[in-house]
LODREN-526119 format. One record per residue (C-alpha): residue in three letters; x, y, z. Coordinates in steps of 0.25 Angstrom, whole numbers, plus 2048, in hexadecimal, padded with zeros to 3 digits. Last residue first. Example, Ala and Ser with C-alpha at 12.3 -4.5 7.8 and 13.67 -1.06 7.14 Angstrom:
BEGIN
Ser8377FC81D
Ala8317EE81F
// end
This chain:
BEGIN
ProA37613822
GlnA3061082C
AsnA2A619836
IleA2061183F
AlaA2C607841
TrpA265FA847
IleA2B5F5856
LeuA215E985D
LysA285E486A
IleA2E5D9871
AspA315DC880
GlyA3F5D3888
GlnA425C7887
LeuA3F5B987F
GlyA465AD881
SerA545AA886
GluA605B188E
GlnA695A9890
LeuA705A289C
TyrA7B5A48A7
GluA735B18AC
ValA685A98B1
ProA715A28B9
PheA6F5948BA
AsnA685938C9
GlnA5A58C8C5
LeuA5E57F8BD
AsnA6A5818C6
PheA795858C6
GlyA835808CF
GluA8B5858DC
ArgA895928D9
SerA9059B8E1
ProA9E59B8D9
SerA9459F8CC
ArgA955928C2
LysA9D5938B3
LeuA935908AC
ArgA955838A2
TrpA9C582893
IleA9157A88D
ArgA98570883
AlaA9456C878
AsnA8F55E878
ThrA7F561876
TrpA7455887B
PheA6555B883
AspA5C55487F
AspA5E54C888
GluA5B55A893
GlnA6155B8A1
IleA5E5678A7
LeuA6A56C8B1
GlyA745668B0
HisA7E5758AE
AsnA8257089E
PheA7356D89E
AlaA6E57B8A5
GlnA7758389A
ValA7357B88E
ArgA6457F890
AsnA6A58C893
TyrA71590887
TrpA6858787C
AsnA64593876
AsnA5859B876
AlaA4C599869
ValA405A286A
ThrA3359F862
IleA2B5AB863
ArgA1A5AA85F
LeuA125BA861
GluA055B985F
Asn9FF5C685B
Lys9F05CB862
Gly9EC5D9859
Ser9F05E084C
Lys9FC5D6845
IleA085D3848
GlnA105C983A
GluA125D1830
AlaA175DB835
ValA205D2841
AspA315D783E
LeuA385D0848
ArgA405D6852
PheA4B5D2859
ProA545DD858
GlnA5D5D485B
ThrA5F5C6856
TrpA595B7852
LeuA4A5BB853
IleA435B3847
GlyA375B883F
CysA285BC83F
SerA235AF83F
LysA145AF83C
GlyA0B5A7847
AsnA055B884B
LeuA115BC84F
TyrA1F5B084E
ValA2D5B3852
GluA3A5AA852
AlaA445AB85E
MetA515AA861
ValA5A5AD86C
AsnA575B4877
LeuA4E5BE871
ThrA4D5CC87A
AspA445D8874
PheA3D5D3869
LysA365DE860
LeuA2B5D8855
TyrA2B5E184A
ValA235E9841
LysA285EB835
GluA1F5F2829
AlaA175FC834
GlyA085FD836
ProA075F6845
Lys9FE5EC847
Lys9F45F1850
Asp9EE5EE85E
Leu9FA5E5862
Thr9F65D8869
PheA005CE86E
ThrA025BF870
SerA0D5B6876
HisA145AA873
TyrA225A6878
GluA27597870
AlaA36596876
ThrA4158D871
GlyA4B585874
AlaA53585881
TyrA4F58788F
TyrA5558889D
LysA505948A3
LeuA4158F89C
AspA435818A3
ThrA4A5898AE
AspA3D58E8B0
GluA4259D8B8
AlaA435A28AC
ArgA505AB8AC
SerA575A489F
TrpA4A5A3898
AspA495B3897
PheA3D5B9897
LeuA305BE88D
AspA255C3897
ProA165BD89C
SerA1B5AE89B
GluA135A4899
IleA1D594897
SerA1A58B891
LysA2457B890
AspA26573884
LeuA3657488A
AlaA3B57287C
AsnA3057D878
PheA2F587883
ArgA2358D881
IleA2059C885
GlnA135A3885
TrpA165B2889
SerA0B5B9890
SerA025C1886
PheA0C5CE87F
AsnA085DD883
LeuA125E3875
AsnA1B5EF874
GlnA195F8868
ValA265FF864
LysA24607858
TrpA32608850
GluA3761A84A
ValA3E61983E
SerA4562283C
GlnA4E62782D
SerA5962F82A
LysA5B62D81B
SerA67632813
GluA71634808
GlnA656307FC
LysA6C6317F0
ThrA686207F0
LysA6D6137EB
AsnA696077EF
ArgA745FD7F5
LeuA7B601800
ValA785F580A
IleA795F781C
PheA785E881E
GlyA735E282C
SerA795DF83A
GlnA725DF84A
AlaA7A5DB856
ProA6F5E385E
SerA675EC856
LeuA6C5F684B
GluA65604848
LeuA6E60A83C
ArgA72618837
ValA77618829
IleA8161E823
ThrA8661E813
ArgA9362280F
GlyA9962C805
GlnA9A63880C
GluA8C637815
IleA8162F811
ArgA7562C81A
TrpA6E622822
HisA6162082C
AsnA56616826
IleA6060C821
GluA57604816
LysA515F8814
IleA555E9815
GluA4F5DF81D
AlaA555D081F
SerA515D0830
GlnA5D5CD836
ProA665D0827
AspA625E1828
PheA635E4819
TrpA665F681F
GluA675FE813
ProA7260B810
IleA69612805
ArgA776137F9
GlyA7E6207F5
AspA8861E7FF
GlyA95615804
ArgA9D613810
LeuA9461181D
SerA9261882A
ValA8A60F833
GluA8361683C
ValA7E60E849
ThrA7360D853
ArgA7560185B
LysA6E5F6862
ThrA765EE86C
AspA7B5E086B
LeuA885E6863
GlnA8E5DF856
AsnA865E984C
SerA895E0840
IleA875EA832
PheA8A5E4825
TrpA8B5EE81A
SerA885EE80D
AspA8C5F3800
LysA885F47F1
GluA8D5F87E5
AspA8F5E97E1
ValA8E5E37F3
LysA985E87FA
ArgA985E3807
HisA9C5E8814
AsnA9D5E3823
TrpA9A5E982F
AlaA9D5E6840
LeuA975F0849
AspAA25F3853
TyrAA85FF84C
LeuA9F608852
AlaAA361B84F
ArgA9B622859
GlyA8F62B852
GlnA8562B85F
SerA7E620858
AspA88618854
LysA9361984B
PheA9860E840
LeuAA160D833
ValAA0607825
AspAA960681A
AlaAB661081F
GluABB61B816
LeuAC361580B
GlyAC9621804
TyrAD761D807
ArgAD862C811
AsnACD626818
LeuAD061981C
AsnACB61A82B
GluAD061C838
GluADD622834
LysAEB61A83A
TyrAEE612831
ProAFE60A835
LeuAFF60682F
LeuB0460F81E
CysAFA612814
AlaAFC620816
GlnAFD622808
LysB0B627805
GlnB0E61E811
AlaB08615808
GlnB116177FC
GluB1E617805
TrpB1A60A808
IleB176047F9
AlaB246087F4
AlaB2C6057FE
ThrB255FA7FF
LeuB295F77F1
GlnB395FA7F2
GluB3A5EF800
LeuB335E47FB
GlyB3B5E57ED
GlnB495E37F6
AsnB3F5D7800
SerB3C5CF7F2
GlnB4B5CE7EF
GluB4E5CC7FD
LysB445BF800
GlnB435B97F0
TyrB3B5AE7F7
TyrB3A5AF809
AspB2D5B580D
ProB295C2814
IleB2F5CF80C
GlyB375D7811
ThrB375E7814
ProB295E9818
ArgB265F881B
LysB225FD828
AlaB1560482B
ProB0A5F9824
LeuB055FC818
LeuAF9600814
ValAF2600807
IleAE96077FF
ValAE76047F1
GlyAEA60D7E6
AlaAEF6057DC
AspAFD60B7E2
GlnAFC6017EF
LeuAF45F77E8
GluB005F57DF
LysB095F97EC
IleB045EE7F4
LysB045E07E9
ArgB145E67E9
AlaB155E37F6
ValB105D77F7
GluB165D07ED
LeuB235D77F4
SerB205CF7FF
MetB1D5D680C
TyrB245D881C
GlyB295E1825
AlaB1E5E082E
AspB1C5D0836
ProB145CF840
AlaB085CC835
MetAFC5C583C
GlnAFE5CE849
HisB015D9842
ProB0C5E0838
GluB025ED834
ProAFC5EA82A
PheAFA5E981C
ValAEC5F181A
LeuAE55F380C
ValADC5FD809
ArgAD25FC7FE
TyrACB5F17FF
SerAC55E77F3
AlaABF5DB7F6
GlyAB85D57E6
GlyABC5C87E7
ProAC85CC7DC
LeuACF5D67EA
IleAD35E27E5
MetAD95EB7EC
ArgAD45FA7EC
GlyAD96077E6
AsnAD06077DB
GluAD55FA7D7
AlaAE15F07DD
ArgAE25E37DB
AlaAE35D77E7
LeuAE25C77E2
ArgAF45C07E1
LeuAFD5C97EB
PheAEE5D07F5
ValAE85C47F7
AspAF35BA7F8
LysAF75C3802
AsnAEC5C3809
PheAE15CD80D
SerADA5D381A
AspACD5D9816
TyrAC85E681F
LysABC5ED825
TyrABD5FC825
GlyAB360382E
ArgAB960683C
LeuAC65FC839
ProAC15F1844
AspAB35F0842
IleAAF5E5849
TrpABD5E084E
GlnABB5DE85E
AspAB15D2859
AlaABB5CA852
ThrAC25C885F
TyrAD25C9861
MetAD65C186E
AsnAD55CE87A
AlaACD5C5885
SerAD45B9883
AlaACF5AD886
ThrAC55A688F
ValABB59D889
AsnAB059E893
ValAA459C88B
SerAA15AA88A
ThrAAD5AC887
SerAB75AF893
HisAC35BD891
MetAD25BC895
ProADA5C9899
ValAEA5C9893
GlyAED5D189C
ArgAEF5DF894
AsnAEB5D9885
AlaAF35E087C
ArgAED5DE871
ArgADE5E2875
GluAE25EF878
ArgAEB5F486E
GluADD5EE867
MetAD55F786F
AlaADF60386D
ValADF60185D
AlaAD1600860
GluACE60B864
GluAD561285C
GlyAD1611850
PheAD1602847
LeuAD3609839
GlyADC61483F
ProAE5607845
LeuAE760183A
SerAF25F9838
AlaAF45F6846
ValAE65F3848
LeuAE65EA83D
ArgAEA5DD844
AspADF5E084D
ProAD65DF840
LeuAD85CF83E
IleAE25CD82F
AlaADC5C3829
ArgAE95B582C
ArgAF75B382A
ProAFF5A982B
LeuB085AC825
GluB0E5BD823
GluB0B5C3817
GlyB015CD81B
ThrAF15CB81F
PheAEE5D7815
ValAE25DF81C
AlaAD85E5811
IleAD25F2813
AspAC25F580C
AsnABB5EA810
ValAAF5EB808
ProAA95DB805
ValAA25D67F9
GlyA955D57F4
GlnA8B5CC7FA
GlnA905C0804
LeuA8A5CB811
MetA7E5CC80C
AlaA7A5BE80A
GlnA825BB818
CysA7A5C681E
ArgA6D5C181A
AsnA6F5B381C
IleA765B3829
TyrA665BC82E
AsnA625B0829
ValA695A7830
TrpA665AD83D
GluA595AC83A
SerA5859D837
AlaA5D59D846
TyrA5159C84A
ProA4E58B84B
TrpA5B58A851
TrpA5959485C
ThrA57588868
GlnA6758285E
GlyA6657285E
ArgA6757784E
GlnA7357B84D
MetA7C58884F
PheA8458285B
LeuA8D591859
GlyA99588858
IleAA0580866
GlyA9B57686E
AspAA356A86C
LeuA9E56B85E
ThrA9156C860
MetA84561862
GlyA77565865
ProA6B56F86D
TyrA6656386D
LysA6155786D
GlyA55552862
ValA5C551857
PheA6B54885B
ProA7754D84F
HisA77559852
HisA8155E846
CysA8856B84C
TyrA87576845
ValA90582849
HisA9658A845
PheA8C59283B
PheA9459582C
LeuA925A682C
LysA925AA81B
AsnA965B8819
MetAA05BA824
GlyAA85C9820
GlnAAB5CF82C
AlaA9D5D582E
PheA985C782E
AsnAA05C2838
PheA9B5CC843
AspA8E5C983F
GlyA905BD843
LeuA965C084F
ThrA885C9852
LysA805BF84E
ValA875B5858
MetA7D5B6867
ArgA705BB85A
ProA725AD856
HisA725A4862
GluA7F59F86B
LysA7A599879
TrpA7B58B874
GluA8A58C87E
GlyA9358B872
ArgAA258A878
LeuAAB58D86A
GlnAA4596863
ThrAA2595853
PheA975A084F
GlyA9B5A283F
GluAA4598836
AlaAA65A282B
GlnAA55A281B
ValAA85B0813
IleAA35AF807
AsnAA75B87F9
LysAB45B37FA
GlyABD5BE7F1
TyrACA5BA7F8
IleACE5C57FE
HisABE5C7805
AlaABE5B6807
GlyACA5B9810
SerAC95C4818
IleABD5BE81C
AlaAC25AF81F
AspACF5B6825
AlaAC75BE82C
MetABD5B6832
AspAC95AC833
AsnACE5B983D
ProAC35B8844
LysAC35AB84A
AspABC5A8858
HisAC25A0860
ThrAC85A586C
ProABE5B0868
SerAB25A686D
AspAA65AC86D
LeuAA15A885D
TrpAAA5A5854
TyrAB05A9847
GluAB35A283B
GlyAB85A282B
MetAB559C81F
ProABA5A1811
LeuAAF59C807
AspAB65977F8
ValAC25947FF
GlnAD05957F6
GlnAD35A47F8
TyrACD5A1805
HisADA59A807
LeuAE25A5808
MetADF5AD814
GlyAE25A6821
AspAF05A881A
SerAF559A81E
LeuAFC594829
MetAF0588831
ThrAEC58C83B
ProAE759B83C
SerAE259A833
ValADD58F829
CysACF598826
GluAC2591824
SerAC158C816
SerAB458C80D
PheAB45827FF
ValAA85847F6
CysAA25767F2
GlyAA35707E3
LysAA85657E7
GluAB456A7DE
LysAB45767E3
AlaAB75717F1
LeuAC35687EA
GlnAC95787E6
SerAC657E7F1
LeuACC5727FA
ThrAD85727F0
AlaAD95827F0
PheAD8581801
PheAE1576805
ValAED57A7F9
GluAEE58A7F5
AsnAE958E801
IleAEF58580A
LeuAFC5857FF
GluAFC594800
AlaAFD59780F
ValB0958C812
ThrB11592805
GlnB1059F80D
ArgB1559681B
IleB20590814
AspB235A080C
LeuB1F5A681C
LeuB2C59B81F
ValB355A1815
GlyB355B1818
GluB385AB826
SerB445A4826
IleB4B5AE81B
GluB475B9826
AlaB4E5B2831
SerB585AF828
GlyB5D5A5820
IleB55599829
ProB4E598833
IleB4D58C839
GlyB3D58983E
AlaB3D57B83B
TyrB3658082F
LeuB4058882B
ProB4857C828
LeuB4057981B
PheB49587814
ProB5057F80B
LeuB45577808
LeuB3B585803
AspB3F5877F8
TyrB3A5917EF
SerB3059B7E5
ArgB2759D7F3
ArgB1C5947EA
GlnB215897E3
ArgB2F5877EE
PheB255867F8
GluB1957D7F1
GluB255747EF
LeuB2A5757FA
PheB1B571802
LysB1B5647F9
ProB1955A805
ThrB1056580C
TrpB1556D818
AsnB10579821
GlnB03574828
SerAFA57D831
GlyAF157783C
CysAE657183B
GluADA578841
TrpAD457E835
SerAC6582836
AspABD57E82C
SerAC057B81C
HisAB1578814
MetAAB574807
AsnA9F576803
ThrA915757FB
LeuA8F566800
ValA815667FB
ArgA7D5697EE
LysA8A5627E7
LeuA8A5587F3
LeuA7D5527F0
LysA825537E2
LysA8E5497E8
AspA8653E7F0
ValA8C53C7FD
HisA985347FD
LysAA45367F5
TyrAA05447F4
ValAA1547802
AlaAB0542801
GlyAB454D7FB
PheAB355480A
TrpABA549812
AsnAC354180A
AspAC55467FB
PheAC7556802
GlnAD254F80A
IleAD954B7FD
ArgAD65567F8
ValADF55E802
AlaAEB553804
GluAED5557F4
ProAED5637F4
AsnAF75627FE
PheAFC56E807
LysAF056C811
AspAF555E813
CysAE8559819
GluAE5556828
LeuAE654C82E
GlyAD8546831
ArgACD543837
AlaAC253D82E
GlyAB953783A
GlyAB9543843
GlyABE55083D
ThrAC455C847
GluAD1558847
AsnAD155C839
GluADF55483B
HisAEF55C83C
GlyAF955483D
ThrB0355D838
SerB0955282F
ThrB1755182E
HisB21557822
GlyB31557824
MetB3D55D827
ArgB4C55682D
LeuB54562833
IleB6255F837
LeuB6756983C
TrpB7756A83C
AspB8456B843
GlyB9356F83E
GlnB9B569835
ProB95567826
LeuB8955E822
AsnB8A54F81D
LeuB7E54681F
AsnB80536819
AsnB7253581E
LeuB6853C827
AsnB5E53282D
GlyB4E532829
SerB4A526828
GluB45529819
AspB5652D816
MetB5B53C819
LysB67543811
AspB5E547807
SerB5654F80D
IleB64556813
AsnB6056580F
IleB6D56E814
IleB6A57C81B
AspB7858681B
GlyB7258A80F
ProB64591814
GlnB6B596820
ValB6759482E
SerB6259F835
AsnB695A2846
AlaB735AD83E
MetB655B5835
SerB615B7844
LeuB525B3849
AsnB4D5BB853
TyrB535CA851
GluB545C4840
ThrB455C2840
ThrB3B5B8842
ArgB2E5B9839
GlnB225BE845
SerB175B6848
LeuB0C5A9841
ArgB0859E844
TrpAFF59483B
ValB05587841
ValB1257F837
GlyB1058A82F
SerB1E58B82C
LysB1F59B834
GlyB1759383F
GluB1F58B844
PheB2C592840
AsnB2559C84A
GluB315A484D
IleB3F59E845
LeuB4759584C
ProB5559884F
ArgB5D58C85A
SerB6258F867
AsnB5358B86C
LeuB4958F879
ArgB3F586879
IleB36589882
GlnB2B57E884
ThrB1F57888B
IleB1658688A
SerB0958D891
LeuB0859C894
GluAFB59F897
ProAF15AA892
LysAE45A7891
TrpAE15A5884
LysADF5AB877
AlaAED5AD872
ProAEC59F86E
AspAE55A3861
IleAF15B085C
AspAEA5AF84D
GluADD5AE853
AlaADE5B885B
AlaAE45BA86A
ProAE85C3872
GluAF85C7875
ThrAFD5C2882
GlyB045CD886
GluB015CA894
ProB025BC897
SerB105BC89D
TrpB1C5B2897
TyrB2D5B3898
PheB345A9894
ArgB425AB899
TyrB4F5A5895
TyrB5C5A589F
ArgB695A1898
AlaB685AB88D
ThrB6F5AD87D
ThrB655B1875
GluB635B1865
ProB555B7861
LeuB4C5AD862
SerB445A885A
TyrB355A385F
ThrB3059485A
AlaB2258E85F
AspB1D57F860
AlaB1557A855
AspB06573853
ThrAFE57B85C
AspAFA58885A
GlnAEC584854
TrpAE5591859
GlyAEC59A84F
ArgAFA5A0851
ArgAFF5AF853
AlaB0F5AB855
ProB125B0865
IleB1C5BC867
LeuB275B686F
GlnB2E5C2877
LysB3A5BF873
IleB4B5C487B
GluB445CB887
ArgB4F5CC893
PheB545C889E
AsnB595CA8AB
LysB5B5BF8B5
GlyB5E5B38B1
AspB6D5B68AC
LysB6D5B78A0
SerB5E5BA89A
ValB555B6891
AlaB475BC88E
ValB3A5B5884
ArgB2C5B8888
LeuB245AF885
ArgB185B287B
HisB165A3874
AlaB1359C87F
GlnB075A3882
PheB005A0875
AsnB0059087B
AsnAFA588871
GlyAFE57A875
GlyB0C573878
ThrB1257F87B
ValB21580873
IleB2658C873
SerB3258C86C
LeuB3E59886D
SerB4959A864
ArgB5859F864
AlaB5C59D870
ThrB6A59C874
PheB6C596883
ProB7659A88D
GlnB7B58F896
AspB7258B8A1
PheB6558D89B
ThrB5B5958A4
TyrB4B59489D
GlnB4259D8A4
IleB3359C8A4
TrpB2B5A98A5
CysB1C5AC8AC
AspB125B78AB
GluB055AF8AE
LysAFF5A28AA
AlaB075998AA
LysB0958A8A3
PheB175838A0
ArgB12576899
GlyB1D56A89A
SerB2555E893
GlyB2956A888
AspB38568887
LeuB4057588E
LeuB32577893
PheB3156C89F
SerB3C5738A7
LeuB3157C8AA
ThrB3457B8BC
GlnB2A5878C1
LysB2E5918C8
GluB225998C1
SerB2F5A48B9
SerB355988B2
SerB3E58F8B2
ValB465888A9
LysB535828A9
ProB5A58189C
GlnB5A572895
ValB6257588A
SerB5D56C87E
GluB4E570882
SerB5357E885
SerB5957F878
GluB6557B870
MetB6757885F
SerB7058485B
ProB6C58584B
AlaB7157B845
ProB7557A838
LeuB6D57682A
AlaB68568828
PheB5A568821
ValB5355B81D
AlaB4555B816
IleB39557815
AspB3654A81B
ArgB2854681D
TyrB21540828
TyrB1653982F
AspB1253483F
IleB0553A841
LysB0E549841
ThrB1C549842
LysB2854E84A
ProB3654D83F
LysB3D54383B
AspB4853F843
LeuB5654083B
LysB5E53583E
ValB6D53883A
GlnB78532832
GluB8553182A
IleB88541830
GlnB93546829
GlyB9755182F
GlyB8D55B836
LysB86559845
ValB78558846
LeuB6D55B84C
ThrB5D556846
GluB5355F846
SerB45558841
TyrB3A56283A
ValB2B562837
ValB2456882C
LysB1356982C
GlnB0B55F824
MetAFB55E824
SerAF855181F
MetAFA54A813
GluB05543816
ProAFE540822
ArgAF153781B
IleAE6541818
TrpADA536818
ProAD7537827
GlyAD2545827
GlyAD5552825
AlaAD1561821
LeuACE56982D
AlaAC856E836
PheABA56C837
GlyAB555C838
AspAB855282C
SerAC0559820
IleABE565815
HisAB056A81D
MetAA2569818
GlyA9856F811
MetA8A56E80E
LysA7E57680B
LeuA6E57680E
GlyA62572805
LeuA5C56B811
ArgA5D560808
AspA6B560802
AlaA6D561812
GluA66557815
GluA6F55180B
MetA7B55380E
SerA7A55181C
TyrA77540817
ArgA8353E80E
LeuA8B54581C
MetA8353B827
GluA8653181D
TrpA9553381A
TrpA9453482B
AlaA8E52582A
AspA9651F81F
SerAA5524828
LeuAAB52F824
GlnAAB537831
LeuAA553083D
ValA9652F840
ThrA8F52C84F
AsnA87523852
SerA88525860
MetA87532863
TyrA8E53C868
GlnA9C537867
ValAA853F86D
ArgAB653E868
AlaAB5533860
SerAA753685A
AspAB053E84E
ArgAB354D84C
IleAA9557845
ProAA4556839
MetAA156282F
LeuA96564826
TyrA96573821
AlaA88579821
GlyA7F580819
GluA74589816
LeuA7158E820
GlyA63592822
IleA5D58E831
GluA5658282E
LysA6057E823
MetA6A57F82D
AlaA5F575837
GluA5B56D82C
LeuA6A56882B
AspA6A56583B
AlaA5F55D838
ArgA61555831
IleA71552834
GlyA6E54E841
GluA6154383A
LysA6D540834
ThrA7753D83F
ValA84544842
AlaA8B541851
GlyA9A53D849
AsnAA1547852
IleA9B556850
TrpA93554841
TyrA9656783F
TrpA8E56E836
PheA9457C833
IleA8A585830
TrpA8658D822
ProA8059C81F
LysA765A0818
AlaA7D5AC80D
SerA7D5A1802
AspA7259C801
ProA6D5A87FD
ProA645B4808
AsnA575B9802
LeuA565C8809
PheA665CB808
AspA675C27FD
LysA5E5C97F3
GluA605D77FB
LeuA6B5DB7F0
SerA645D57E6
AspA5B5DA7E4
AlaA645EB7E7
GlnA695E27DB
ArgA5D5E07D5
CysA575EE7DA
SerA645F37D1
PheA615EC7C3
IleA545EF7C5
GlyA566007C8
LeuA625FE7BB
LeuA575F87B4
LeuA4D6017B5
PheA576107B4
SerA5B6077A8
LeuA4D6077A3
LeuA4C6157A3
ValA5761779A
IleA5661078F
SerA47614790
ThrA4B623790
LysA5561F786
LysA4B61C77C
MetA41628780
// end
C-alpha cells in the first residue's frame, strides 16, 4: 500500500512540475517582464532642451510602455539655434537638465542609459590631449649619398594638430625613386582634354562613360607601383585597367586594379597598387562603368552611380606593397595579399640591409656624423601623430578621440563624461535609474599606433617589430610573403588591443558603477575582428534601417547576432528603423515586417531610433535629427495608440529571450583582418546545393551587374539596384540557420560533444564551414597551425567540417613561418584526406545535410505543395521545449504548411498580437517531424511551440466562420484638431475628400454610429472585422474599449461588449502627418502651431502643372487616411 502511494505521489509531483514548466513558458509571454520591453534613443538636439519638454517626453515614453531610453545630446547651437536659451553640454544649466531628466525617469519608473561621450560617435572630448588621442604612424623620406655625412636635416612627417613624436630613423638602400610626378610625362585622354593636373593632384578629372587616360614618357619608364588619389571616396578610381605600349598603338594589359574592401569612412589614406615590373613609354588607364561590383557594406562607395572622379594617378618606379595603407591599419581596408608576381624578392629590401640610425638624429631632426656605405640611401624618419578624429556629433564636449589602445586615455574619457554624471547627480538616484552605458556609432576611423605598441607587439607576437617598421611606409622587406605576414601580425595586434584595452576597460568601469555595457559594431571603420569586442560587451547591438538601402547595416546585425551567440550573450540589441529621409508617413504597420525579419535573424531587444527631444510643448510635429530616423515621438498623431505595437514587441521579445538559439551551421570568418560575420551571398559558391539553383543563378546575375542599373528609393535616393540588401536573403539556406564564428572563439572556447561543436554559452553546431575564398577572405592557401590542429581535434570527435577544395600550404603570419609551414603540410594532408572520405570538400552540392544526419530545421510549402523560401523564421530551445518564430514577410494572406524538426508534442500557436495561446487545428507527425498548417494574415507572425508531450499523431479540425454584415446608421465623424464634425452615410478616404480641411488633415477623428442585432452570437469569441484602416484606431462598443487596431487582420474580440439590440460603436482613428506636411511644404496652408526641423522632400511636379494648389494637389501623392470599406461581425460556429 505504501509503495502504491509513493508511486501515485510521484506521478502527482511530476504532473505539478510539468504544469509549472508549462506555466513558466506562458508566463513571460502573457505577462512580459520589463527586460522584454523595448528602449529608445533619446536625442537632445543642438542644445534645445527644456524641462517642460523633458517631462512630456518621458511621460510619453512611459505611456506606451518603454523600459527606458539612451539619453544622447547631439551637437550644440553653433551650427543652428532653435531657441534663444539653448543649453550647452557641461554647463551648469545642462547638468541641471540632466539631473531633472534622471529624477523624472525615476518618478515614472523608467531606466536610463548614456553614451560614452557627447554625441553618438564615439569616445572623445576636450579633455583628450593630442598625446592621449588616437595615433597613427607617419613618415618622411630623404635621399642621401653614402659616405661620411656631417649633417642633414630630415623633414618632420606630416602631422595632425601640430603633434608629433619620433619612433625611429632608418637608412636603407634607396630604390629608384622616380615617379610620374617627377618625370612629368605628357597626359592625354580619350576626352581630348589637357590633364597635366593629374601629375600633381592640382585638379580633378571626371567621367561617366568609357574613357582612358594616357601618360606618354619621353624615355621608357619602369613602373613597379601605382598610387591613386581621389580626394574623397570615389570607388571607380580603383577600377582602372592598366595597359602599356612601346609605340602608342598596340597596348597590352599589365593589371586590372581590384578595389580593396572598404567602408563608408575611407578618406584617411590614399591607395597603392603593386605592379609587375614593367618598362614602357606609354601607360594607358582604361575605365568603364561596366563590370562595377554591386555595393555592400564592405564595398560601400560602389553604391552610387558610377562616375570616375580622380585627382592624381602617380606611377612609381619604386616597389610598394599593395594596399599597405589598409594592411598597416591606418584605414579599414582588405585586399588580396601581394604576390611574387607583382612584387619580386629582388625588389624587396633585405632585413640585413636596414640600418637603425635613430641615435644619430638630434631633437631638431638633424642627422649628425653619419657614415653610410657608398651608394644611394633612403633615410626614413618614422613617428606618430594624432589621427585628428573627434567625436564629430558632439557639441560642448566635442574634442579629440581618445587613444583606444591606452587604458589611461580611456579612463580619462570615462571620468570626464559618463563618470562625471556621478559628480553632478545624486548617486542613490543614479543607482536606481542609470543602468546602461553605451558605445554607439564608430565614426572616428582607425588607428595603428600607441606609445607602447612595440612592447605590446613583442609580448603578443613573440618577435620585435622595430626592424620591420618601414612596412608602415609600404616598403617591402625580405619578400612579399614576409611583408604580408608581418603586416597581418600588426593588424592582429591592433584587433586585440581594441578589444582588450578599449572595450575591456570600459566594461570594467561600467561594472564599477553598477551598469551594463552595450556597444554597436566597430566595422567597417576601425580595423578589427568585427565580433571580437562582443566578448567584453554585456549587450551586443547592431542596427538596421528602414527604406534606406544605401545606409542599411545587415553586416552590423550579423556581427552583433553571431557575436552574441558565440560569446554566450543572450540579449541581442538593435537600433531599429533608422531612416535616411523620414517623411512623417511612417507608422507601425508599415515597419512591422522589417522588425519581424530582424527578430527572425536573432534580435531580441529593440531600441527605437529615434525620439528627438522636443522642447516646444504645443508645437507639432516636432524636432528630428535633421530628418533622420523613424520620428518615434509624442508629436506623432498615432502615438496614443502605439502601446499596442509595443505590447506586440514585448511578447515577441519575451519569447525570443528565452532558451538558446538553434543554429546548426557555423561558418568560419577566417584569419584575414579586418574580418566580419559572413553574409549569405559570400557562401553561395561554397554551399550551392543548400541555396538551390534558382538562388545561385540570381546571385550570379546580381553580381554580374550588367548595365550597372540604378534604383531610386521612395525618397529619391538613387543608388545601385543590385547592391546587397537583407530582404533578398530571407531563408537563404532553405531550412537551416547559421552563425559566424571567429578564430578567438574557435581556439579558446570550442569543444566537441556528441558530434557537435559546443560553446560555453549554449551555442551548438553540427556542421562547420570553412568557406571557399570570398570577398572578405580573398586568399586561398593559408591557415595557421593552431587552427588546423583545432580542426583535426573536432573532425576526429565526429563534428562535420566542410573544407575548401584547395588545401592550404602556408601559415598567414610571420613568426616561425618556415617551421610552421612544415607542420601545416603534414597536418592538413591528414585533415583533407579525412574530409575527402567523408564527402566534406566544398562546394557542397546537395540540397540538404541529411547525409550527415542533419535534416532541415523548418521547411515551408504553399497550399499547392510548392516550396517557399520567403518566410522568416527563428528557432530557440527552452529546456525540452522548442519555439519557432514564423513571420509572413508578404502583405498578402497565405496558407502555409510548416514542417518542423521535432515530434511527440502538441503544436501550439502563441499569437503575440492577440496574446492568445491555442492548439493548432491542423497538424500531423511524420518521420520525426511535426507538420502544421497555418492560415497567415498579411504580415502576420507568431510562434509555433512544441512543449506538451502527446502520443497523438495527427489532428485536423476545420473552423467554419459565420460572417454577418452590419447595417450602420449614418456616421458622425468629428475631426478633433479642426473642431469640426460631419455626417456621412459611408466610410471614406480623407485624402480624397473635396473638403480640403479633411484632405490635408492630420490627427485623430472620432467615428460614431449604431447597429442593431436581433440576437447576440453565442460563440466564445466574436470579432468585429474592419476592411481597411489608415493608420491606427481604438474601438469602443457600448462604452467599453475593445482594444487597439494597428495591423492586419484588423479585428477585435467584442464578445464581452456586444449585446442584442442596439449597439453603439465609437472609433477613434489617427492618420499620419504626411498629407498635412505636404500641404505645408508646398505652401498650400499655414499654421502657427506647425513646427519641425525635418527636411521635407518635395514632390516632383508634372510638366503639365504650373504648380500645386489646395484643389489640384495630386491624390496619388497623398496617403490614405481613416476607415474605409465594410465592418463585419464574424465568429466561429464550430470552434474546437
